[in-house]
All heavy atoms as TSV, in Angstrom:
chain	resi	resn	atom	element	x	y	z
A	1	MET	N	N	40.782	94.042	113.778
A	1	MET	CA	C	41.755	93.224	114.408
A	1	MET	C	C	43.088	93.942	114.230
A	1	MET	O	O	43.456	94.206	113.173
A	1	MET	CB	C	41.762	91.830	113.940
A	1	MET	CG	C	42.684	90.880	114.704
A	1	MET	SD	S	42.649	89.161	114.098
A	1	MET	CE	C	41.185	88.530	114.704
A	2	SER	N	N	43.813	94.118	115.309
A	2	SER	CA	C	45.094	94.776	115.162
A	2	SER	C	C	46.221	93.788	114.677
A	2	SER	O	O	45.978	92.564	114.639
A	2	SER	CB	C	45.540	95.335	116.533
A	2	SER	OG	O	45.851	94.273	117.411
A	3	ARG	N	N	47.258	94.337	114.240
A	3	ARG	CA	C	48.326	93.579	113.735
A	3	ARG	C	C	48.925	92.574	114.782
A	3	ARG	O	O	49.136	91.452	114.528
A	3	ARG	CB	C	49.455	94.515	113.255
A	3	ARG	CG	C	50.578	93.829	112.638
A	3	ARG	CD	C	51.598	94.777	112.099
A	3	ARG	NE	N	52.611	94.063	111.343
A	3	ARG	CZ	C	53.167	94.474	110.213
A	3	ARG	NH1	N	52.783	95.605	109.760
A	3	ARG	NH2	N	53.997	93.753	109.594
A	4	TRP	N	N	49.048	93.067	116.006
A	4	TRP	CA	C	49.489	92.232	117.134
A	4	TRP	C	C	48.508	91.036	117.361
A	4	TRP	O	O	49.043	89.940	117.602
A	4	TRP	CB	C	49.634	93.109	118.384
A	4	TRP	CG	C	50.173	92.353	119.538
A	4	TRP	CD1	C	49.443	91.973	120.678
A	4	TRP	CD2	C	51.456	91.772	119.736
A	4	TRP	NE1	N	50.154	91.251	121.622
A	4	TRP	CE2	C	51.423	91.095	120.976
A	4	TRP	CE3	C	52.579	91.749	118.987
A	4	TRP	CZ2	C	52.527	90.414	121.492
A	4	TRP	CZ3	C	53.685	91.080	119.512
A	4	TRP	CH2	C	53.663	90.424	120.699
A	5	SER	N	N	47.239	91.396	117.334
A	5	SER	CA	C	46.281	90.228	117.530
A	5	SER	C	C	46.364	89.172	116.447
A	5	SER	O	O	46.310	87.994	116.712
A	5	SER	CB	C	44.854	90.808	117.567
A	5	SER	OG	O	44.712	91.720	118.535
A	6	ARG	N	N	46.598	89.591	115.184
A	6	ARG	CA	C	46.745	88.592	114.170
A	6	ARG	C	C	48.016	87.749	114.387
A	6	ARG	O	O	47.948	86.558	114.076
A	6	ARG	CB	C	46.810	89.298	112.815
A	6	ARG	CG	C	45.460	89.794	112.341
A	6	ARG	CD	C	45.542	90.337	110.940
A	6	ARG	NE	N	46.533	91.432	110.850
A	6	ARG	CZ	C	46.311	92.599	110.323
A	6	ARG	NH1	N	45.123	92.909	109.859
A	6	ARG	NH2	N	47.292	93.490	110.288
A	7	ILE	N	N	49.111	88.384	114.796
A	7	ILE	CA	C	50.383	87.665	114.974
A	7	ILE	C	C	50.164	86.672	116.130
A	7	ILE	O	O	50.506	85.487	115.973
A	7	ILE	CB	C	51.534	88.667	115.318
A	7	ILE	CG1	C	51.865	89.450	114.027
A	7	ILE	CG2	C	52.751	87.829	115.803
A	7	ILE	CD1	C	52.856	90.512	114.261
A	8	VAL	N	N	49.567	87.058	117.271
A	8	VAL	CA	C	49.322	86.171	118.417
A	8	VAL	C	C	48.457	85.020	117.913
A	8	VAL	O	O	48.695	83.853	118.298
A	8	VAL	CB	C	48.772	86.970	119.518
A	8	VAL	CG1	C	48.377	86.044	120.667
A	8	VAL	CG2	C	49.853	87.921	120.125
A	9	ASP	N	N	47.368	85.351	117.177
A	9	ASP	CA	C	46.414	84.336	116.771
A	9	ASP	C	C	47.102	83.371	115.805
A	9	ASP	O	O	46.883	82.123	115.991
A	9	ASP	CB	C	45.237	85.013	116.044
A	9	ASP	CG	C	44.117	83.972	115.708
A	9	ASP	OD1	O	43.877	83.169	116.542
A	9	ASP	OD2	O	43.656	84.066	114.567
A	10	ARG	N	N	47.893	83.838	114.956
A	10	ARG	CA	C	48.627	82.932	114.016
A	10	ARG	C	C	49.578	81.975	114.816
A	10	ARG	O	O	49.737	80.825	114.461
A	10	ARG	CB	C	49.381	83.699	112.969
A	10	ARG	CG	C	50.023	82.846	111.922
A	10	ARG	CD	C	50.472	83.636	110.810
A	10	ARG	NE	N	49.468	84.108	109.974
A	10	ARG	CZ	C	49.565	84.700	108.799
A	10	ARG	NH1	N	50.769	84.873	108.329
A	10	ARG	NH2	N	48.538	85.106	108.063
A	11	LEU	N	N	50.313	82.572	115.795
A	11	LEU	CA	C	51.250	81.771	116.523
A	11	LEU	C	C	50.593	80.815	117.541
A	11	LEU	O	O	51.158	79.748	117.832
A	11	LEU	CB	C	52.213	82.672	117.303
A	11	LEU	CG	C	53.183	83.479	116.473
A	11	LEU	CD1	C	53.962	84.444	117.389
A	11	LEU	CD2	C	54.097	82.586	115.679
A	12	SER	N	N	49.362	81.077	117.944
A	12	SER	CA	C	48.738	80.228	118.933
A	12	SER	C	C	48.058	79.024	118.322
A	12	SER	O	O	47.721	78.102	119.001
A	12	SER	CB	C	47.719	81.056	119.760
A	12	SER	OG	O	46.633	81.504	118.983
A	13	THR	N	N	47.748	79.033	117.025
A	13	THR	CA	C	47.081	77.942	116.381
A	13	THR	C	C	48.133	76.768	116.226
A	13	THR	O	O	49.190	76.999	115.797
A	13	THR	CB	C	46.539	78.292	115.069
A	13	THR	OG1	O	47.520	78.746	114.242
A	13	THR	CG2	C	45.448	79.354	115.232
A	14	GLU	N	N	47.616	75.582	116.523
A	14	GLU	CA	C	48.546	74.445	116.287
A	14	GLU	C	C	48.330	73.888	114.922
A	14	GLU	O	O	47.243	73.638	114.490
A	14	GLU	CB	C	48.144	73.358	117.335
A	14	GLU	CG	C	48.674	73.591	118.738
A	14	GLU	CD	C	48.543	72.259	119.596
A	14	GLU	OE1	O	48.784	71.224	119.086
A	14	GLU	OE2	O	48.131	72.493	120.684
A	15	ASP	N	N	49.396	73.723	114.223
A	15	ASP	CA	C	49.388	73.127	112.889
A	15	ASP	C	C	50.313	71.902	112.906
A	15	ASP	O	O	51.480	71.986	112.824
A	15	ASP	CB	C	49.878	74.190	111.911
A	15	ASP	CG	C	49.753	73.665	110.453
A	15	ASP	OD1	O	49.023	72.712	110.277
A	15	ASP	OD2	O	50.378	74.309	109.572
A	16	ARG	N	N	49.675	70.769	113.126
A	16	ARG	CA	C	50.459	69.515	113.140
A	16	ARG	C	C	50.767	68.967	111.761
A	16	ARG	O	O	51.511	68.010	111.669
A	16	ARG	CB	C	49.685	68.520	114.010
A	16	ARG	CG	C	49.575	68.925	115.463
A	16	ARG	CD	C	48.864	67.899	116.227
A	16	ARG	NE	N	48.966	68.249	117.646
A	16	ARG	CZ	C	49.071	67.346	118.588
A	16	ARG	NH1	N	49.095	66.064	118.371
A	16	ARG	NH2	N	49.102	67.757	119.846
A	17	GLY	N	N	50.169	69.391	110.798
A	17	GLY	CA	C	50.357	68.874	109.475
A	17	GLY	C	C	49.530	67.712	109.145
A	17	GLY	O	O	48.625	67.302	109.892
A	18	ASP	N	N	49.790	67.046	108.034
A	18	ASP	CA	C	49.038	65.875	107.624
A	18	ASP	C	C	49.802	64.621	107.947
A	18	ASP	O	O	50.626	64.105	107.227
A	18	ASP	CB	C	48.882	65.974	106.045
A	18	ASP	CG	C	48.005	64.934	105.515
A	18	ASP	OD1	O	47.332	64.265	106.321
A	18	ASP	OD2	O	48.008	64.674	104.311
A	19	VAL	N	N	49.512	64.104	109.201
A	19	VAL	CA	C	50.242	62.954	109.715
A	19	VAL	C	C	50.036	61.780	108.783
A	19	VAL	O	O	51.008	61.061	108.463
A	19	VAL	CB	C	49.865	62.748	111.178
A	19	VAL	CG1	C	50.527	61.436	111.670
A	19	VAL	CG2	C	50.273	63.867	112.061
A	20	PRO	N	N	48.839	61.394	108.398
A	20	PRO	CA	C	48.725	60.213	107.626
A	20	PRO	C	C	49.451	60.340	106.270
A	20	PRO	O	O	49.958	59.416	105.754
A	20	PRO	CB	C	47.170	60.133	107.317
A	20	PRO	CG	C	46.543	60.788	108.539
A	20	PRO	CD	C	47.513	61.876	108.892
A	21	GLY	N	N	49.541	61.528	105.739
A	21	GLY	CA	C	50.286	61.743	104.519
A	21	GLY	C	C	51.759	61.511	104.720
A	21	GLY	O	O	52.389	60.894	103.870
A	22	TRP	N	N	52.307	61.929	105.872
A	22	TRP	CA	C	53.756	61.736	106.106
A	22	TRP	C	C	53.997	60.277	106.375
A	22	TRP	O	O	55.026	59.745	105.968
A	22	TRP	CB	C	54.188	62.571	107.314
A	22	TRP	CG	C	54.413	63.971	106.970
A	22	TRP	CD1	C	53.636	64.981	107.320
A	22	TRP	CD2	C	55.488	64.472	106.126
A	22	TRP	NE1	N	54.192	66.196	106.722
A	22	TRP	CE2	C	55.299	65.839	106.006
A	22	TRP	CE3	C	56.585	63.902	105.494
A	22	TRP	CZ2	C	56.057	66.744	105.293
A	22	TRP	CZ3	C	57.446	64.743	104.787
A	22	TRP	CH2	C	57.133	66.162	104.694
A	23	VAL	N	N	53.018	59.521	106.994
A	23	VAL	CA	C	53.263	58.113	107.225
A	23	VAL	C	C	53.250	57.408	105.910
A	23	VAL	O	O	54.097	56.550	105.653
A	23	VAL	CB	C	52.094	57.558	108.099
A	23	VAL	CG1	C	52.079	56.086	108.125
A	23	VAL	CG2	C	52.250	58.140	109.510
A	24	LEU	N	N	52.358	57.818	105.015
A	24	LEU	CA	C	52.274	57.135	103.657
A	24	LEU	C	C	53.569	57.462	102.894
A	24	LEU	O	O	54.082	56.562	102.234
A	24	LEU	CB	C	51.075	57.683	102.866
A	24	LEU	CG	C	50.871	57.085	101.539
A	24	LEU	CD1	C	50.653	55.562	101.533
A	24	LEU	CD2	C	49.690	57.805	100.801
A	25	ILE	N	N	54.079	58.668	102.975
A	25	ILE	CA	C	55.293	59.009	102.230
A	25	ILE	C	C	56.498	58.156	102.765
A	25	ILE	O	O	57.306	57.594	102.043
A	25	ILE	CB	C	55.628	60.523	102.296
A	25	ILE	CG1	C	54.601	61.257	101.419
A	25	ILE	CG2	C	56.991	60.804	101.890
A	25	ILE	CD1	C	54.671	62.751	101.657
A	26	THR	N	N	56.563	58.027	104.108
A	26	THR	CA	C	57.652	57.260	104.743
A	26	THR	C	C	57.568	55.796	104.313
A	26	THR	O	O	58.571	55.165	104.021
A	26	THR	CB	C	57.554	57.459	106.292
A	26	THR	OG1	O	57.595	58.786	106.628
A	26	THR	CG2	C	58.636	56.644	106.955
A	27	LEU	N	N	56.268	55.242	104.338
A	27	LEU	CA	C	56.171	53.807	103.936
A	27	LEU	C	C	56.499	53.633	102.464
A	27	LEU	O	O	57.101	52.629	102.132
A	27	LEU	CB	C	54.742	53.331	104.285
A	27	LEU	CG	C	54.481	53.164	105.753
A	27	LEU	CD1	C	52.908	52.848	105.909
A	27	LEU	CD2	C	55.323	52.202	106.380
A	28	MET	N	N	56.102	54.482	101.580
A	28	MET	CA	C	56.400	54.395	100.220
A	28	MET	C	C	57.913	54.480	99.986
A	28	MET	O	O	58.490	53.730	99.065
A	28	MET	CB	C	55.667	55.447	99.398
A	28	MET	CG	C	54.130	55.186	99.319
A	28	MET	SD	S	53.264	56.416	98.469
A	28	MET	CE	C	53.919	56.375	96.935
A	29	THR	N	N	58.533	55.394	100.664
A	29	THR	CA	C	60.017	55.544	100.546
A	29	THR	C	C	60.749	54.285	100.931
A	29	THR	O	O	61.691	53.743	100.324
A	29	THR	CB	C	60.534	56.689	101.308
A	29	THR	OG1	O	59.758	57.873	100.854
A	29	THR	CG2	C	62.001	56.930	101.148
A	30	ALA	N	N	60.280	53.726	102.086
A	30	ALA	CA	C	60.919	52.531	102.634
A	30	ALA	C	C	60.736	51.319	101.597
A	30	ALA	O	O	61.599	50.549	101.358
A	30	ALA	CB	C	60.298	52.087	103.963
A	31	GLY	N	N	59.509	51.274	101.056
A	31	GLY	CA	C	59.221	50.254	99.988
A	31	GLY	C	C	60.065	50.370	98.839
A	31	GLY	O	O	60.591	49.396	98.213
A	32	LEU	N	N	60.316	51.625	98.335
A	32	LEU	CA	C	61.156	51.847	97.196
A	32	LEU	C	C	62.613	51.454	97.490
A	32	LEU	O	O	63.309	50.859	96.676
A	32	LEU	CB	C	61.152	53.308	96.783
A	32	LEU	CG	C	59.874	53.717	95.936
A	32	LEU	CD1	C	59.911	55.297	95.784
A	32	LEU	CD2	C	59.918	53.077	94.645
A	33	VAL	N	N	63.071	51.807	98.678
A	33	VAL	CA	C	64.470	51.421	99.074
A	33	VAL	C	C	64.570	49.918	99.098
A	33	VAL	O	O	65.588	49.299	98.586
A	33	VAL	CB	C	64.843	51.977	100.447
A	33	VAL	CG1	C	66.071	51.418	101.086
A	33	VAL	CG2	C	64.902	53.492	100.348
A	34	ILE	N	N	63.580	49.176	99.610
A	34	ILE	CA	C	63.686	47.725	99.631
A	34	ILE	C	C	63.664	47.148	98.187
A	34	ILE	O	O	64.472	46.191	97.962
A	34	ILE	CB	C	62.459	47.144	100.448
A	34	ILE	CG1	C	62.714	47.492	101.971
A	34	ILE	CG2	C	62.313	45.677	100.250
A	34	ILE	CD1	C	61.495	47.210	102.776
A	35	VAL	N	N	62.858	47.637	97.371
A	35	VAL	CA	C	62.819	47.186	95.946
A	35	VAL	C	C	64.161	47.472	95.247
A	35	VAL	O	O	64.716	46.599	94.576
A	35	VAL	CB	C	61.600	47.798	95.212
A	35	VAL	CG1	C	61.725	47.487	93.716
A	35	VAL	CG2	C	60.350	47.213	95.758
A	36	ILE	N	N	64.604	48.685	95.348
A	36	ILE	CA	C	65.905	49.067	94.706
A	36	ILE	C	C	67.039	48.192	95.221
A	36	ILE	O	O	67.873	47.708	94.487
A	36	ILE	CB	C	66.135	50.544	94.787
A	36	ILE	CG1	C	65.095	51.308	93.942
A	36	ILE	CG2	C	67.526	50.894	94.406
A	36	ILE	CD1	C	65.117	52.784	94.189
A	37	TRP	N	N	67.056	47.988	96.528
A	37	TRP	CA	C	68.122	47.253	97.224
A	37	TRP	C	C	68.049	45.797	96.721
A	37	TRP	O	O	69.067	45.136	96.445
A	37	TRP	CB	C	67.978	47.225	98.736
A	37	TRP	CG	C	69.182	46.767	99.366
A	37	TRP	CD1	C	69.475	45.427	99.622
A	37	TRP	CD2	C	70.141	47.502	100.111
A	37	TRP	NE1	N	70.696	45.296	100.318
A	37	TRP	CE2	C	71.094	46.555	100.621
A	37	TRP	CE3	C	70.311	48.807	100.309
A	37	TRP	CZ2	C	72.149	47.007	101.366
A	37	TRP	CZ3	C	71.452	49.283	101.023
A	37	TRP	CH2	C	72.304	48.305	101.581
A	38	ALA	N	N	66.807	45.220	96.588
A	38	ALA	CA	C	66.694	43.851	96.106
A	38	ALA	C	C	67.186	43.691	94.625
A	38	ALA	O	O	67.787	42.703	94.279
A	38	ALA	CB	C	65.291	43.376	96.254
A	39	LEU	N	N	66.874	44.730	93.845
A	39	LEU	CA	C	67.343	44.612	92.442
A	39	LEU	C	C	68.804	44.913	92.282
A	39	LEU	O	O	69.448	44.222	91.356
A	39	LEU	CB	C	66.517	45.610	91.594
A	39	LEU	CG	C	65.061	45.349	91.494
A	39	LEU	CD1	C	64.254	46.460	90.758
A	39	LEU	CD2	C	64.794	44.044	90.838
A	40	ALA	N	N	69.327	45.930	93.013
A	40	ALA	CA	C	70.784	46.373	92.792
A	40	ALA	C	C	71.693	45.643	93.782
A	40	ALA	O	O	72.936	45.841	93.468
A	40	ALA	CB	C	70.774	47.826	92.890
A	41	GLY	N	N	71.227	45.016	94.760
A	41	GLY	CA	C	72.122	44.399	95.718
A	41	GLY	C	C	73.100	43.486	95.180
A	41	GLY	O	O	74.400	43.632	95.437
A	42	PRO	N	N	72.732	42.492	94.386
A	42	PRO	CA	C	73.702	41.519	93.868
A	42	PRO	C	C	74.778	42.231	92.900
A	42	PRO	O	O	75.931	41.936	92.949
A	42	PRO	CB	C	72.861	40.530	93.106
A	42	PRO	CG	C	71.519	40.665	93.658
A	42	PRO	CD	C	71.364	42.055	94.138
A	43	ALA	N	N	74.292	43.169	92.215
A	43	ALA	CA	C	75.285	43.944	91.285
A	43	ALA	C	C	76.284	44.731	92.117
A	43	ALA	O	O	77.416	44.741	91.828
A	43	ALA	CB	C	74.508	44.832	90.275
A	44	LEU	N	N	75.702	45.392	93.058
A	44	LEU	CA	C	76.608	46.261	93.953
A	44	LEU	C	C	77.642	45.315	94.742
A	44	LEU	O	O	78.733	45.621	94.933
A	44	LEU	CB	C	75.771	47.075	94.873
A	44	LEU	CG	C	74.994	48.270	94.216
A	44	LEU	CD1	C	74.099	48.882	95.274
A	44	LEU	CD2	C	75.937	49.242	93.591
A	45	SER	N	N	77.110	44.185	95.158
A	45	SER	CA	C	78.003	43.233	95.840
A	45	SER	C	C	79.147	42.769	94.915
A	45	SER	O	O	80.217	42.692	95.327
A	45	SER	CB	C	77.120	42.036	96.400
A	45	SER	OG	O	77.997	41.134	96.963
A	46	GLY	N	N	78.797	42.471	93.730
A	46	GLY	CA	C	79.819	42.042	92.738
A	46	GLY	C	C	80.844	43.150	92.515
A	46	GLY	O	O	82.062	42.869	92.371
A	47	VAL	N	N	80.377	44.374	92.365
A	47	VAL	CA	C	81.297	45.414	92.121
A	47	VAL	C	C	82.233	45.680	93.295
A	47	VAL	O	O	83.402	45.833	93.150
A	47	VAL	CB	C	80.465	46.802	91.866
A	47	VAL	CG1	C	81.414	48.010	91.925
A	47	VAL	CG2	C	79.770	46.716	90.508
A	48	PHE	N	N	81.649	45.498	94.516
A	48	PHE	CA	C	82.456	45.646	95.739
A	48	PHE	C	C	83.492	44.615	95.829
A	48	PHE	O	O	84.698	44.777	96.152
A	48	PHE	CB	C	81.475	45.601	96.930
A	48	PHE	CG	C	82.230	45.706	98.261
A	48	PHE	CD1	C	82.785	46.942	98.676
A	48	PHE	CD2	C	82.419	44.574	99.082
A	48	PHE	CE1	C	83.502	46.973	99.906
A	48	PHE	CE2	C	83.084	44.610	100.244
A	48	PHE	CZ	C	83.611	45.876	100.656
A	49	GLU	N	N	83.076	43.311	95.565
A	49	GLU	CA	C	84.013	42.203	95.606
A	49	GLU	C	C	85.161	42.340	94.573
A	49	GLU	O	O	86.272	42.090	94.786
A	49	GLU	CB	C	83.334	40.852	95.425
A	49	GLU	CG	C	82.413	40.557	96.592
A	49	GLU	CD	C	81.642	39.284	96.349
A	49	GLU	OE1	O	81.897	38.543	95.390
A	49	GLU	OE2	O	80.742	39.014	97.155
A	50	GLN	N	N	84.834	42.807	93.359
A	50	GLN	CA	C	85.829	43.116	92.329
A	50	GLN	C	C	86.855	44.183	92.778
A	50	GLN	O	O	88.041	44.006	92.630
A	50	GLN	CB	C	85.152	43.527	91.063
A	50	GLN	CG	C	84.555	42.350	90.302
A	50	GLN	CD	C	83.870	42.898	89.037
A	50	GLN	OE1	O	83.867	44.125	88.743
A	50	GLN	NE2	N	83.442	42.003	88.199
A	51	ALA	N	N	86.274	45.238	93.393
A	51	ALA	CA	C	87.138	46.258	93.866
A	51	ALA	C	C	88.094	45.792	94.981
A	51	ALA	O	O	89.297	46.081	95.016
A	51	ALA	CB	C	86.330	47.436	94.368
A	52	ILE	N	N	87.584	45.013	95.901
A	52	ILE	CA	C	88.407	44.446	96.936
A	52	ILE	C	C	89.447	43.552	96.453
A	52	ILE	O	O	90.596	43.504	96.860
A	52	ILE	CB	C	87.516	43.772	98.055
A	52	ILE	CG1	C	86.631	44.744	98.762
A	52	ILE	CG2	C	88.433	42.971	99.067
A	52	ILE	CD1	C	87.338	45.784	99.579
A	53	ASP	N	N	89.076	42.669	95.488
A	53	ASP	CA	C	90.058	41.795	94.881
A	53	ASP	C	C	91.171	42.531	94.190
A	53	ASP	O	O	92.335	42.082	94.224
A	53	ASP	CB	C	89.314	40.897	93.853
A	53	ASP	CG	C	88.464	39.882	94.478
A	53	ASP	OD1	O	88.639	39.571	95.732
A	53	ASP	OD2	O	87.534	39.225	93.832
A	54	ARG	N	N	90.895	43.572	93.461
A	54	ARG	CA	C	91.914	44.422	92.753
A	54	ARG	C	C	92.812	45.054	93.825
A	54	ARG	O	O	94.010	45.174	93.571
A	54	ARG	CB	C	91.240	45.483	91.924
A	54	ARG	CG	C	90.625	44.881	90.654
A	54	ARG	CD	C	90.037	45.989	89.830
A	54	ARG	NE	N	89.447	45.347	88.667
A	54	ARG	CZ	C	88.665	46.055	87.769
A	54	ARG	NH1	N	88.580	47.396	87.890
A	54	ARG	NH2	N	88.141	45.504	86.720
A	55	VAL	N	N	92.263	45.538	94.893
A	55	VAL	CA	C	93.089	46.282	95.865
A	55	VAL	C	C	93.995	45.188	96.591
A	55	VAL	O	O	95.127	45.460	96.916
A	55	VAL	CB	C	92.206	47.037	96.953
A	55	VAL	CG1	C	93.000	47.494	98.141
A	55	VAL	CG2	C	91.523	48.160	96.277
A	56	THR	N	N	93.405	44.128	96.955
A	56	THR	CA	C	94.180	43.058	97.663
A	56	THR	C	C	95.179	42.270	96.751
A	56	THR	O	O	96.101	41.629	97.308
A	56	THR	CB	C	93.329	42.035	98.451
A	56	THR	OG1	O	92.416	41.461	97.525
A	56	THR	CG2	C	92.563	42.794	99.558
A	57	GLY	N	N	94.962	42.425	95.472
A	57	GLY	CA	C	95.792	41.727	94.532
A	57	GLY	C	C	97.146	42.321	94.359
A	57	GLY	O	O	98.100	41.771	93.761
A	58	PHE	N	N	97.341	43.531	94.833
A	58	PHE	CA	C	98.679	44.218	94.685
A	58	PHE	C	C	99.691	43.660	95.559
A	58	PHE	O	O	99.686	43.340	96.629
A	58	PHE	CB	C	98.566	45.726	94.848
A	58	PHE	CG	C	97.853	46.322	93.662
A	58	PHE	CD1	C	96.661	47.005	93.783
A	58	PHE	CD2	C	98.351	46.297	92.375
A	58	PHE	CE1	C	96.012	47.608	92.823
A	58	PHE	CE2	C	97.731	46.888	91.278
A	58	PHE	CZ	C	96.493	47.558	91.538
């Protein structure tokens, strides 16, 4: 097999990847974001409110 044939053969094959794996990674990432947001949301809200109070207090 010539070098050109190998290049054409390699380019002509479809490689779609592991779609179920990407779906799982996406769902797990979304789940982690939701959990972290639920845990840190009130604390971040408090920090934000304190910062706004300090800025508007001047």
